All heavy atoms as an XYZ file, in Angstrom:
883
protein
N      20.627      5.636      1.353
C      19.598      6.440      2.000
C      20.118      7.849      2.279
O      19.344      8.791      2.347
C      19.177      5.772      3.312
C      18.071      6.535      4.041
S      17.746      5.913      5.682
C      16.788      4.474      5.347
N      21.433      8.040      2.412
C      21.988      9.292      2.891
C      21.574     10.521      2.093
O      21.226     11.541      2.659
C      23.511      9.188      2.960
C      24.080      9.930      4.141
O      23.358     10.593      4.867
N      25.375      9.812      4.330
N      21.600     10.463      0.758
C      21.285     11.660     -0.029
C      19.830     12.082      0.098
O      19.500     13.248     -0.063
C      21.672     11.464     -1.491
C      20.800     10.445     -2.215
C      21.296     10.163     -3.618
O      22.428      9.696     -3.746
O      20.531     10.422     -4.568
N      18.949     11.159      0.399
C      17.528     11.483      0.545
C      17.068     11.439      1.997
O      15.877     11.427      2.272
C      16.676     10.519     -0.288
C      17.028     10.548     -1.737
N      16.802     11.648     -2.533
C      17.613      9.626     -2.523
C      17.223     11.396     -3.761
N      17.727     10.185     -3.778
N      18.025     11.428      2.915
C      17.714     11.264      4.331
C      16.854     12.388      4.883
O      16.022     12.170      5.745
C      19.023     11.167      5.119
C      18.932     10.700      6.557
C      18.357      9.282      6.630
C      20.309     10.722      7.202
N      17.011     13.603      4.371
C      16.331     14.773      4.924
C      15.099     15.170      4.123
O      14.678     16.322      4.142
C      17.320     15.927      5.067
C      18.402     15.524      6.021
C      19.638     15.069      5.693
C      18.323     15.479      7.441
N      20.339     14.752      6.841
C      19.562     14.997      7.920
C      17.328     15.809      8.361
C      19.837     14.829      9.279
C      17.603     15.653      9.713
C      18.839     15.161     10.155
N      14.510     14.201      3.429
C      13.271     14.447      2.701
C      12.389     13.207      2.778
O      12.877     12.086      2.897
N      11.080     13.409      2.735
C      10.137     12.283      2.748
C      10.204     11.539      1.429
O      10.272     12.153      0.367
C       8.702     12.782      2.971
C       8.462     13.326      4.352
C       8.560     14.690      4.606
C       8.149     12.481      5.411
C       8.346     15.195      5.882
C       7.935     12.979      6.687
C       8.036     14.342      6.908
O       7.829     14.826      8.171
N      10.190     10.214      1.489
C      10.172      9.404      0.279
C       8.837      9.544     -0.440
O       7.813      9.841      0.188
N       8.840      9.328     -1.754
C       7.611      9.513     -2.535
C       6.480      8.569     -2.151
O       5.314      8.875     -2.391
C       8.064      9.290     -3.980
C       9.358      8.553     -3.883
C       9.969      8.918     -2.568
N       6.800      7.449     -1.519
C       5.756      6.490     -1.145
C       5.460      6.514      0.352
O       4.769      5.640      0.868
C       6.163      5.057     -1.554
O       7.392      4.720     -0.905
C       6.324      4.936     -3.059
N       5.965      7.524      1.077
C       5.795      7.569      2.535
C       4.376      7.938      2.960
O       3.985      7.682      4.083
C       6.771      8.575      3.155
O       6.414      9.905      2.811
N       3.626      8.576      2.069
C       2.287      9.016      2.443
C       2.282     10.417      3.020
O       1.254     10.898      3.499
N       3.423     11.091      2.973
C       3.509     12.460      3.500
C       2.723     13.413      2.608
O       2.788     13.334      1.391
C       4.968     12.914      3.561
C       5.109     14.347      3.989
N       5.350     15.349      3.099
C       5.022     14.911      5.208
C       5.410     16.502      3.748
N       5.219     16.261      5.040
N       1.962     14.288      3.238
C       1.263     15.336      2.500
C       1.762     16.679      3.031
O       1.834     16.880      4.250
C      -0.264     15.243      2.676
O      -0.576     15.200      4.068
C      -0.820     14.005      2.009
N       2.137     17.577      2.117
C       2.651     18.875      2.551
C       1.650     19.575      3.483
O       0.441     19.476      3.299
C       2.819     19.654      1.245
C       2.930     18.601      0.189
C       2.092     17.453      0.675
N       2.176     20.260      4.459
C       1.398     21.037      5.423
C       0.564     20.187      6.380
O      -0.238     20.728      7.131
C       0.489     22.060      4.721
C       1.293     23.031      3.869
O       2.407     23.412      4.313
O       0.836     23.399      2.794
N       0.725     18.865      6.367
C       0.012     18.023      7.339
C       0.649     18.217      8.710
O       1.871     18.267      8.837
C       0.089     16.553      6.933
N      -0.157     18.341      9.746
C       0.349     18.466     11.105
C       0.514     17.069     11.690
O      -0.469     16.379     11.960
C      -0.606     19.303     11.955
C      -0.068     19.544     13.357
O       1.073     19.115     13.663
O      -0.791     20.165     14.152
N       1.753     16.648     11.871
C       2.040     15.301     12.371
C       2.162     15.256     13.891
O       2.368     14.185     14.461
C       3.335     14.784     11.737
C       3.364     14.751     10.206
C       4.736     14.303      9.713
C       2.270     13.858      9.655
N       2.027     16.385     14.551
C       2.154     16.436     16.013
C       1.168     15.468     16.669
O       0.000     15.429     16.305
C       1.883     17.849     16.524
O       2.812     18.749     15.986
N       1.675     14.689     17.610
C       0.837     13.743     18.339
C       0.700     12.387     17.679
O       0.171     11.456     18.292
N       1.188     12.230     16.432
C       1.100     10.925     15.771
C       1.944      9.914     16.538
O       3.012     10.233     17.057
C       1.617     11.006     14.333
C       0.626     11.514     13.320
C      -0.292     12.525     13.606
C       0.617     10.994     12.031
C      -1.187     12.984     12.666
C      -0.281     11.455     11.081
C      -1.179     12.450     11.398
O      -2.066     12.907     10.455
N       1.449      8.670     16.624
C       2.216      7.563     17.215
C       3.333      7.198     16.251
O       3.126      7.175     15.048
C       1.338      6.331     17.404
C       0.376      6.416     18.551
C      -0.507      5.168     18.628
N       0.233      3.916     18.610
C       0.703      3.299     19.694
N       0.520      3.813     20.882
N       1.348      2.162     19.586
N       4.505      6.879     16.788
C       5.638      6.488     15.954
C       6.005      5.052     16.284
O       6.217      4.696     17.440
C       6.846      7.430     16.161
C       8.003      7.023     15.252
C       6.438      8.877     15.904
N       6.058      4.239     15.230
C       6.351      2.817     15.364
C       7.645      2.480     14.638
O       7.788      2.762     13.442
C       5.217      1.977     14.744
C       3.855      2.223     15.362
C       3.702      1.626     16.743
O       4.373      0.616     17.048
O       2.901      2.176     17.523
N       8.598      1.879     15.360
C       9.801      1.335     14.738
C       9.421     -0.005     14.107
O       8.292     -0.483     14.281
C      10.891      1.149     15.789
N      10.362     -0.616     13.418
C      10.051     -1.904     12.786
C       9.749     -2.984     13.812
O       9.110     -3.979     13.499
C      11.202     -2.334     11.870
O      12.403     -2.438     12.605
N      10.154     -2.760     15.083
C       9.913     -3.768     16.116
C       9.119     -3.232     17.315
O       9.222     -3.755     18.411
C      11.240     -4.386     16.578
C      12.228     -3.358     17.106
O      11.970     -2.128     16.989
O      13.277     -3.775     17.635
N       8.342     -2.165     17.108
C       7.469     -1.727     18.193
C       7.377     -0.217     18.350
O       8.076      0.548     17.702
N       6.493      0.178     19.254
C       6.174      1.582     19.511
C       7.358      2.302     20.155
O       7.985      1.771     21.066
C       4.963      1.635     20.449
C       4.543      3.010     20.840
N       3.941      3.875     19.966
C       4.666      3.672     22.005
C       3.690      5.019     20.590
N       4.125      4.913     21.835
N       7.667      3.539     19.686
C       8.760      4.296     20.310
C       8.313      5.621     20.914
O       9.044      6.216     21.687
C       9.930      4.541     19.346
C       9.502      5.375     18.147
C      10.579      3.238     18.934
C      10.664      5.940     17.360
N       7.135      6.122     20.552
C       6.695      7.376     21.144
C       5.733      8.129     20.249
O       5.106      7.549     19.366
N       5.638      9.451     20.505
C       4.738     10.317     19.737
C       5.504     11.511     19.196
O       6.458     11.973     19.823
C       3.591     10.826     20.617
C       2.641      9.730     21.015
C       1.443     10.299     21.754
C       0.535      9.154     22.144
N      -0.779      9.251     21.652
N       5.055     12.016     18.049
C       5.696     13.180     17.444
C       5.452     14.409     18.318
O       4.313     14.734     18.632
C       5.163     13.428     16.012
C       5.760     14.717     15.434
C       5.452     12.240     15.109
N       6.538     15.051     18.697
C       6.456     16.284     19.474
C       6.491     17.488     18.528
O       5.746     18.423     18.691
C       7.630     16.351     20.459
C       7.534     17.542     21.387
O       6.436     17.793     21.915
O       8.562     18.219     21.584
N       7.382     17.451     17.534
C       7.487     18.502     16.528
C       7.912     17.871     15.215
O       8.405     16.749     15.197
C       8.545     19.551     16.834
C       8.971     19.755     18.204
C      10.081     20.794     18.262
C      10.181     21.628     19.464
N       9.401     21.531     20.581
N       7.770     18.655     14.150
C       8.246     18.191     12.855
C       8.589     19.388     11.996
O       8.133     20.502     12.243
C       7.205     17.300     12.166
C       5.904     17.984     11.893
N       5.601     18.550     10.677
C       4.837     18.228     12.682
C       4.390     19.089     10.741
N       3.917     18.915     11.959
N       9.440     19.147     10.993
C       9.829     20.200     10.068
C       9.504     19.757      8.653
O       9.814     18.628      8.263
C      11.330     20.480     10.158
O      11.744     21.298      9.073
N       8.895     20.664      7.898
C       8.610     20.404      6.483
C       9.511     21.228      5.578
O       9.278     21.329      4.383
C       7.136     20.725      6.165
C       6.249     19.502      6.320
O       6.778     18.378      6.293
O       5.031     19.673      6.461
N      10.555     21.818      6.156
C      11.472     22.633      5.372
C      12.201     21.745      4.365
O      12.833     20.753      4.743
C      12.475     23.309      6.311
C      13.429     24.238      5.609
C      14.405     24.860      6.588
O      14.013     25.150      7.736
O      15.564     25.046      6.189
N      12.109     22.078      3.096
C      12.722     21.270      2.036
C      14.219     21.134      2.305
O      14.906     22.108      2.600
C      12.472     21.903      0.646
C      13.215     21.149     -0.436
C      10.983     21.925      0.350
N      14.705     19.890      2.246
C      16.107     19.605      2.495
C      16.448     19.452      3.966
O      17.579     19.140      4.317
N      15.471     19.672      4.835
C      15.693     19.536      6.278
C      14.411     19.073      6.962
O      13.967     19.647      7.942
C      16.151     20.878      6.868
O      16.471     20.719      8.234
N      13.831     18.011      6.423
C      12.582     17.491      6.976
C      12.896     16.420      8.016
O      13.741     15.560      7.794
C      11.702     16.933      5.858
C      11.278     18.022      4.881
C      10.582     17.466      3.655
O      10.965     16.441      3.113
N       9.550     18.164      3.203
N      12.207     16.502      9.142
C      12.434     15.549     10.229
C      11.245     15.555     11.171
O      10.365     16.412     11.078
C      13.704     15.916     11.017
C      13.639     17.286     11.645
C      12.979     17.495     12.858
C      14.219     18.383     11.018
C      12.893     18.752     13.425
C      14.140     19.659     11.585
C      13.481     19.828     12.791
O      13.397     21.074     13.348
N      11.249     14.566     12.080
C      10.302     14.567     13.190
C      11.109     14.459     14.482
O      12.193     13.871     14.500
C       9.262     13.412     13.112
C       9.926     12.037     13.103
C       8.352     13.599     11.901
C       8.958     10.863     13.185
N      10.608     15.060     15.548
C      11.180     14.915     16.885
C      10.179     14.080     17.665
O       9.000     14.432     17.761
C      11.415     16.280     17.568
C      11.893     16.072     19.000
C      12.417     17.111     16.777
N      10.654     12.959     18.191
C       9.793     12.008     18.881
C      10.040     12.074     20.385
O      11.179     11.967     20.843
C      10.045     10.568     18.383
C       9.144      9.572     19.095
C       9.865     10.486     16.869
N       8.962     12.272     21.134
C       9.017     12.189     22.593
C       8.874     10.715     22.927
O       7.829     10.116     22.691
C       7.888     13.007     23.203
C       7.878     12.965     24.720
O       8.580     12.113     25.309
O       7.164     13.774     25.318
N       9.932     10.127     23.472
C       9.943      8.677     23.706
C       9.288      8.275     25.016
O       9.164      7.076     25.286
C      11.389      8.146     23.686
O      12.126      8.754     24.746
C      12.046      8.414     22.349
N       8.872      9.248     25.826
C       8.219      8.897     27.087
C       9.125      8.041     27.942
O      10.305      8.313     28.081
N       8.601      6.968     28.491
C       9.389      6.114     29.387
C      10.324      5.166     28.639
O      11.205      4.571     29.245
C       8.472      5.290     30.332
C       7.708      6.207     31.258
C       7.535      4.403     29.561
N      10.142      5.035     27.333
C      10.959      4.082     26.576
C      12.444      4.400     26.703
O      13.257      3.525     26.971
C      10.515      4.031     25.111
C      11.387      3.146     24.295
C      11.634      1.823     24.503
C      12.157      3.517     23.167
N      12.508      1.347     23.563
C      12.841      2.370     22.733
C      12.343      4.706     22.469
C      13.693      2.376     21.632
C      13.176      4.706     21.377
C      13.838      3.557     20.967
N      12.848      5.663     26.496
C      14.246      6.042     26.721
C      14.274      7.110     27.821
O      14.810      8.191     27.655
C      14.942      6.584     25.452
C      14.736      5.706     24.236
C      16.451      6.706     25.703
C      15.440      6.209     22.970
N      13.627      6.840     28.912
C      13.652      7.700     30.090
C      13.279      9.148     29.787
O      13.952     10.077     30.205
C      15.018      7.629     30.783
C      15.463      6.224     31.062
C      16.520      5.669     30.367
C      14.785      5.440     31.983
C      16.913      4.361     30.614
C      15.174      4.139     32.237
C      16.234      3.597     31.543
N      12.226      9.340     29.003
C      11.705     10.675     28.767
C      12.490     11.525     27.797
O      12.288     12.727     27.715
N      13.403     10.937     27.063
C      14.201     11.702     26.113
C      13.460     11.886     24.801
O      12.456     11.241     24.524
C      15.532     11.002     25.845
C      16.429     11.013     27.057
C      17.793     10.512     26.709
C      18.670     10.524     27.942
N      20.008     10.079     27.667
N      14.008     12.761     23.978
C      13.499     12.963     22.632
C      14.551     12.477     21.645
O      15.748     12.506     21.940
C      13.234     14.449     22.368
C      12.107     15.013     23.188
C      11.854     16.470     22.852
O      12.777     17.243     22.663
N      10.595     16.836     22.794
N      14.091     12.017     20.488
C      14.997     11.644     19.406
C      14.558     12.373     18.142
O      13.371     12.613     17.939
C      15.034     10.116     19.151
C      15.658      9.381     20.324
C      13.662      9.552     18.852
N      15.533     12.754     17.330
C      15.250     13.391     16.054
C      15.431     12.345     14.968
O      16.472     11.697     14.903
C      16.199     14.572     15.834
C      15.872     15.439     14.625
C      16.204     16.898     14.929
C      16.620     14.998     13.394
N      14.396     12.149     14.159
C      14.459     11.185     13.065
C      14.324     11.920     11.738
O      13.315     12.585     11.495
C      13.338     10.152     13.194
C      13.358      9.273     14.432
C      12.130      8.384     14.473
C      14.617      8.432     14.455
N      15.333     11.816     10.870
C      15.216     12.416      9.550
C      14.026     11.819      8.791
O      13.705     10.633      8.951
C      16.534     12.040      8.861
C      17.481     11.743      9.993
C      16.616     11.166     11.077
N      13.384     12.635      7.957
C      12.194     12.191      7.229
C      12.466     10.965      6.355
O      11.568     10.162      6.123
C      11.647     13.330      6.378
N      13.700     10.797      5.895
C      14.036      9.649      5.054
C      13.958      8.314      5.771
O      13.972      7.266      5.143
N      13.859      8.328      7.111
C      13.713      7.069      7.859
C      12.260      6.627      7.921
O      11.966      5.512      8.333
C      14.266      7.202      9.302
O      13.501      8.174     10.017
C      15.745      7.586      9.305
N      11.349      7.522      7.507
C       9.912      7.231      7.576
C       9.490      6.418      6.350
O       9.742      6.808      5.220
C       9.099      8.535      7.668
C       9.427      9.234      8.993
C       7.601      8.266      7.536
C       8.843     10.622      9.126
N       8.850      5.284      6.613
C       8.414      4.424      5.515
C       6.935      4.576      5.192
O       6.523      4.306      4.072
C       8.711      2.941      5.829
O       8.058      2.586      7.056
C      10.216      2.702      5.946
N       6.132      4.987      6.173
C       4.695      5.127      5.934
C       4.072      6.064      6.954
O       4.439      6.053      8.126
C       3.995      3.770      5.992
N       3.122      6.866      6.469
C       2.339      7.740      7.337
C       0.872      7.428      7.097
O       0.413      7.442      5.954
C       2.597      9.230      7.028
C       4.070      9.572      7.256
C       1.689     10.119      7.880
C       4.458     10.965      6.786
N       0.156      7.113      8.166
C      -1.285      6.890      8.064
C      -1.984      8.043      8.771
O      -1.958      8.131     10.002
C      -1.684      5.563      8.706
O      -3.099      5.489      8.792
N      -2.586      8.922      7.970
C      -3.302     10.046      8.567
C      -4.600      9.567      9.225
O      -5.037     10.143     10.208
C      -3.583     11.118      7.504
C      -2.316     11.697      6.934
N      -1.472     12.511      7.655
C      -1.732     11.544      5.722
C      -0.431     12.846      6.908
N      -0.572     12.275      5.736
N      -5.169      8.485      8.708
C      -6.400      7.936      9.291
C      -6.168      7.414     10.700
O      -6.990      7.586     11.586
C      -6.960      6.795      8.419
C      -7.379      7.197      7.022
C      -6.195      7.354      6.061
O      -5.155      6.673      6.237
O      -6.292      8.183      5.142
N      -5.012      6.749     10.898
C      -4.684      6.166     12.199
C      -3.756      7.050     13.035
O      -3.386      6.667     14.143
C      -4.003      4.804     12.011
C      -4.902      3.793     11.318
O      -6.139      3.904     11.442
O      -4.357      2.898     10.645
N      -3.322      8.179     12.468
C      -2.354      9.070     13.143
C      -1.117      8.298     13.581
O      -0.668      8.382     14.726
C      -2.993      9.781     14.333
O      -4.071     10.563     13.919
N      -0.559      7.515     12.633
C       0.587      6.670     12.920
C       1.672      6.870     11.868
O       1.378      7.030     10.690
C       0.173      5.180     12.932
O      -0.874      5.002     13.899
C       1.321      4.272     13.287
N       2.915      6.836     12.319
C       4.073      6.926     11.438
C       4.922      5.679     11.649
O       5.237      5.323     12.785
C       4.907      8.187     11.754
C       4.084      9.437     11.449
C       6.224      8.178     10.990
C       4.757     10.738     11.846
N       5.287      5.030     10.556
C       6.171      3.861     10.595
C       7.567      4.312     10.165
O       7.702      5.047      9.194
C       5.696      2.779      9.616
C       4.315      2.245      9.875
C       4.267      1.338     11.082
O       5.233      0.672     11.422
N       3.135      1.319     11.749
N       8.585      3.881     10.903
C       9.960      4.170     10.510
C      10.686      2.866     10.224
O      10.407      1.844     10.848
C      10.723      5.013     11.558
C      10.118      6.392     11.671
C      10.755      4.351     12.902
N      11.601      2.905      9.290
C      12.317      1.708      8.858
C      13.567      1.447      9.674
O      14.614      1.089      9.133
N      13.483      1.641     10.974
C      14.604      1.420     11.882
C      14.091      0.596     13.060
O      12.912      0.630     13.384
C      15.134      2.747     12.436
C      15.392      3.850     11.426
S      16.649      3.477     10.201
C      18.103      3.411     11.185
N      15.013     -0.123     13.698
C      14.635     -0.855     14.907
C      14.758      0.070     16.112
O      15.396      1.123     16.055
C      15.547     -2.076     15.134
O      16.873     -1.603     15.408
C      15.533     -3.021     13.934
N      14.173     -0.353     17.217
C      14.274      0.413     18.452
C      15.735      0.579     18.868
O      16.142      1.652     19.304
C      13.473     -0.273     19.558
C      11.970     -0.225     19.318
C      11.227     -1.169     20.237
C      10.659     -0.445     21.424
N       9.784     -1.313     22.228
N      16.535     -0.473     18.719
C      17.950     -0.395     19.094
C      18.708      0.597     18.218
O      19.571      1.322     18.709
C      18.619     -1.775     19.023
C      18.249     -2.663     20.202
O      17.737     -2.139     21.227
O      18.457     -3.886     20.100
N      18.416      0.618     16.918
C      19.076      1.575     16.028
C      18.740      3.008     16.426
O      19.600      3.887     16.427
C      18.665      1.331     14.571
C      19.255      0.070     13.977
C      18.663     -0.291     12.629
O      17.440     -0.117     12.432
O      19.434     -0.745     11.768
N      17.486      3.234     16.787
C      17.062      4.577     17.192
C      17.672      4.943     18.539
O      18.179      6.048     18.730
C      15.523      4.657     17.231
C      14.971      4.518     15.805
C      15.057      5.963     17.880
C      13.494      4.247     15.721
N      17.705      3.993     19.458
C      18.262      4.237     20.790
C      19.758      4.540     20.703
O      20.293      5.322     21.499
C      18.023      3.005     21.668
C      18.163      3.253     23.129
C      17.705      2.020     23.891
C      17.595      2.301     25.363
N      17.054      1.164     26.098
N      20.457      3.970     19.721
C      21.900      4.158     19.556
C      22.258      5.443     18.796
O      23.433      5.758     18.646
C      22.496      2.952     18.833
N      21.259      6.180     18.343
C      21.510      7.410     17.585
C      22.154      8.458     18.486
O      22.015      8.412     19.709
C      20.202      7.952     17.022
N      22.859      9.418     17.876
C      23.419     10.510     18.695
C      22.320     11.184     19.513
O      21.219     11.412     19.023
C      23.973     11.477     17.639
C      24.241     10.623     16.445
C      23.174      9.558     16.465
N      22.633     11.472     20.776
C      21.653     12.052     21.687
C      21.158     13.404     21.182
O      21.921     14.196     20.643
C      22.277     12.213     23.071
C      21.292     12.633     24.126
C      21.895     12.623     25.519
O      22.867     11.882     25.745
O      21.385     13.363     26.370
N      19.862     13.653     21.349
C      19.247     14.897     20.869
C      18.970     15.839     22.028
O      18.375     15.456     23.025
C      17.936     14.581     20.133
C      17.175     15.805     19.710
C      17.672     16.635     18.720
C      15.971     16.131     20.307
C      16.972     17.768     18.326
C      15.261     17.264     19.927
C      15.771     18.085     18.927
N      19.411     17.080     21.876
C      19.116     18.147     22.823
C      18.588     19.311     21.991
O      19.324     19.911     21.209
C      20.381     18.545     23.575
C      20.170     19.699     24.545
O      19.234     20.507     24.350
O      20.956     19.813     25.494
N      17.318     19.621     22.151
C      16.660     20.631     21.313
C      17.399     21.967     21.333
O      17.584     22.594     20.292
C      15.216     20.829     21.770
C      14.446     21.790     20.906
C      12.988     21.877     21.315
O      12.548     21.137     22.216
O      12.293     22.700     20.714
N      17.846     22.393     22.506
C      18.530     23.687     22.622
C      19.840     23.699     21.851
O      20.244     24.704     21.297
C      18.804     24.019     24.097
C      17.571     24.112     24.952
C      16.614     25.210     24.507
O      17.088     26.321     24.201
O      15.407     24.953     24.461
N      20.528     22.559     21.838
C      21.836     22.459     21.212
C      21.780     22.064     19.741
O      22.592     22.533     18.948
C      22.648     21.391     21.956
C      23.894     21.911     22.598
C      24.488     20.927     23.573
C      25.048     19.679     22.950
N      25.756     18.854     23.912
N      20.848     21.195     19.375
C      20.957     20.514     18.093
C      20.059     20.995     16.960
O      20.380     20.775     15.796
C      20.750     19.006     18.294
C      21.825     18.392     19.121
N      21.553     17.649     20.242
C      23.175     18.430     19.023
C      22.685     17.240     20.785
N      23.680     17.709     20.076
N      18.909     21.603     17.258
C      18.060     22.061     16.161
C      18.815     23.122     15.375
O      19.276     24.104     15.932
C      16.730     22.629     16.672
C      15.636     21.622     16.958
C      14.332     22.340     17.326
C      15.376     20.686     15.795
N      18.975     22.909     14.083
C      19.683     23.863     13.239
C      21.199     23.732     13.262
O      21.893     24.530     12.649
N      21.738     22.744     13.957
C      23.184     22.553     14.034
C      23.638     21.600     12.925
O      23.321     20.419     12.960
C      23.553     21.987     15.404
C      25.049     21.753     15.586
O      25.812     21.861     14.601
O      25.455     21.445     16.714
N      24.404     22.096     11.927
C      24.819     21.235     10.815
C      25.712     20.077     11.243
O      25.680     19.010     10.630
C      25.561     22.174      9.864
C      25.750     23.461     10.581
C      24.854     23.467     11.781
N      26.497     20.239     12.318
C      27.341     19.129     12.781
C      26.495     17.980     13.322
O      26.802     16.810     13.096
C      28.328     19.603     13.838
C      29.440     20.488     13.248
C      30.282     21.079     14.317
N      29.376     21.921     15.116
C      29.702     22.561     16.198
N      30.910     22.460     16.684
N      28.827     23.304     16.860
N      25.428     18.323     14.052
C      24.538     17.282     14.564
C      23.848     16.567     13.402
O      23.729     15.350     13.388
C      23.503     17.882     15.520
C      22.555     16.846     16.085
C      23.002     15.891     16.986
C      21.232     16.812     15.697
C      22.148     14.933     17.504
C      20.363     15.856     16.214
C      20.835     14.926     17.116
O      19.981     13.973     17.604
N      23.418     17.343     12.430
C      22.788     16.765     11.238
C      23.745     15.791     10.544
O      23.338     14.719     10.115
C      22.379     17.912     10.314
C      21.642     17.470      9.098
C      21.307     18.691      8.271
N      21.209     18.320      6.889
C      20.222     18.647      6.114
N      19.238     19.368      6.571
N      20.193     18.268      4.868
N      25.029     16.150     10.454
C      26.021     15.256      9.853
C      26.178     13.980     10.682
O      26.329     12.887     10.127
C      27.379     15.955      9.724
C      27.382     17.034      8.648
O      26.444     17.064      7.816
O      28.328     17.849      8.650
N      26.146     14.115     12.016
C      26.232     12.938     12.893
C      25.064     11.991     12.615
O      25.239     10.782     12.508
C      26.182     13.342     14.358
C      27.461     13.826     14.948
C      27.271     14.087     16.439
O      26.359     14.821     16.841
N      28.105     13.474     17.258
N      23.848     12.560     12.533
C      22.674     11.728     12.263
C      22.771     11.087     10.889
O      22.413      9.925     10.714
C      21.391     12.561     12.352
C      20.895     12.886     13.749
C      19.678     13.783     13.669
C      20.575     11.633     14.527
N      23.244     11.859      9.914
C      23.413     11.317      8.565
C      24.363     10.139      8.563
O      24.126      9.129      7.898
N      25.441     10.247      9.346
C      26.380      9.138      9.453
C      25.753      7.927     10.124
O      25.980      6.786      9.722
N      24.939      8.172     11.134
C      24.310      7.063     11.862
C      23.232      6.381     11.024
O      23.262      5.180     10.819
C      23.709      7.567     13.169
C      23.015      6.502     13.953
N      23.699      5.556     14.680
C      21.702      6.214     14.112
C      22.832      4.727     15.241
N      21.619      5.113     14.916
N      22.256      7.137     10.553
C      21.140      6.543      9.823
C      21.493      6.210      8.375
O      20.948      5.283      7.811
C      19.927      7.460      9.856
C      19.292      7.528     11.221
C      19.193      8.734     11.900
C      18.802      6.393     11.843
C      18.610      8.809     13.165
C      18.237      6.444     13.100
C      18.131      7.655     13.747
O      17.571      7.708     14.992
N      22.407      6.957      7.800
C      22.774      6.729      6.408
C      23.711      5.570      6.192
O      23.874      5.063      5.099
N      24.352      5.104      7.292
C      25.337      4.030      7.148
C      24.789      2.664      7.490
O      25.519      1.690      7.531
C      26.555      4.328      8.043
O      26.151      4.328      9.401
N      23.497      2.596      7.745
C      22.883      1.305      8.028
C      23.064      0.837      9.457
O      22.858     -0.317      9.774
N      23.458      1.744     10.367
C      23.596      1.374     11.788
C      22.243      1.205     12.419
O      21.292      1.801     12.124
C      24.371      2.432     12.551
C      25.822      2.386     12.243
N      26.737      3.121     12.924
C      26.512      1.733     11.304
C      27.952      2.907     12.428
N      27.820      2.061     11.449
């Protein structure tokens, strides 16, 4: 998964220029939150999920390669990770991590290694 981690898969249902803000995000074992922001920049596509009370109001950054399906009709995104895998990801701080290549490498190691 690592080499394609930062791009949407061809069967994900992603459409260029679609606004995913507010979409519900579902892990393989349940709801994790709503999309707060997303990036469609080629080679650096991701969503930032506001987890609400699930992880005490924190946000998580999920590379686009973790997304398995997008339903524009239902405003829902499915990710191929469990809640525990997402909760164990390196902590996201928007001020510190957006655009930081070291953080991106950390996420690549976490999601790309099957953790």
